VOPAGU-2260 file (C-alpha; in pm, 1 decimal, decimal comma):
REM VOPAGU-2260
SITE   aa  ch    i         X         Y         Z
SITE  MET   A    0   11381,8    9601,2    9349,4
SITE  ALA   A    1   11421,4    9392,6    9703,4
SITE  ARG   A    2   11063,6    9263,3    9654,1
SITE  ILE   A    3   11114,0    9156,4    9280,8
SITE  ASP   A    4   11448,6    8996,7    9371,1
SITE  ALA   A    5   11206,3    8800,2    9651,3
SITE  PHE   A    6   10963,0    8710,1    9394,1
SITE  LEU   A    7   11218,4    8561,2    9152,2
SITE  LYS   A    8   11409,6    8381,7    9426,8
SITE  LEU   A    9   11067,6    8236,2    9564,0
SITE  GLY   A   10   10998,2    8123,6    9188,7
SITE  VAL   A   11   11328,2    7938,5    9165,3
SITE  GLN   A   12   11260,8    7792,5    9489,7
SITE  GLN   A   13   10939,0    7658,0    9413,3
SITE  GLY   A   14   11113,7    7492,3    9045,7
SITE  CYS   A   15   10890,4    7771,1    8834,7
SITE  SER   A   16   11006,9    7817,5    8491,5
SITE  ASP   A   17   10827,8    8200,6    8466,0
SITE  VAL   A   18   10750,0    8490,6    8735,8
SITE  HIS   A   19   10478,9    8713,1    8553,0
SITE  MET   A   20   10457,4    9099,2    8687,0
SITE  ALA   A   21   10219,2    9348,9    8578,1
SITE  VAL   A   22   10037,5    9656,0    8713,6
SITE  GLY   A   23    9720,3    9554,0    8857,3
SITE  VAL   A   24    9733,2    9215,8    8908,9
SITE  PRO   A   25    9920,1    9005,0    9204,2
SITE  PRO   A   26   10235,1    8831,0    9078,0
SITE  MET   A   27   10211,5    8489,3    8903,2
SITE  LEU   A   28   10430,3    8196,6    8891,6
SITE  ARG   A   29   10429,8    7920,1    8580,7
SITE  MET   A   30   10484,9    7569,1    8758,8
SITE  GLN   A   31   10435,7    7312,3    8540,9
SITE  GLY   A   32   10240,0    7535,1    8260,5
SITE  ASP   A   33   10009,2    7646,9    8498,5
SITE  LEU   A   34    9987,8    8004,8    8607,2
SITE  LEU   A   35    9942,5    8053,1    9004,0
SITE  PRO   A   36    9892,7    8363,4    9177,7
SITE  ILE   A   37   10156,8    8463,2    9461,6
SITE  LYS   A   38    9939,1    8596,7    9775,8
SITE  PHE   A   39    9996,4    8896,1    9752,3
SITE  ARG   A   40    9816,4    9233,0    9701,2
SITE  ASP   A   41    9800,0    9364,4    9328,1
SITE  LEU   A   42   10129,4    9556,3    9208,5
SITE  ARG   A   43   10134,7    9930,9    9157,5
SITE  GLY   A   44   10326,1   10101,8    8894,4
SITE  PRO   A   45   10626,6   10230,1    9100,7
SITE  GLU   A   46   10678,8    9864,9    9177,4
SITE  LEU   A   47   10786,5    9766,9    8872,7
């Protein structure tokens, strides 16, 4: 849960409208309409 909180905090700090998280892909932030990957490894099921 702490990792998800960190992604959400990063999204707020960067002024993003969305944080996208799905199994098998890195987390992504939506900034000014574009989806940008966070430099992090692909997420695994238990992490979500």
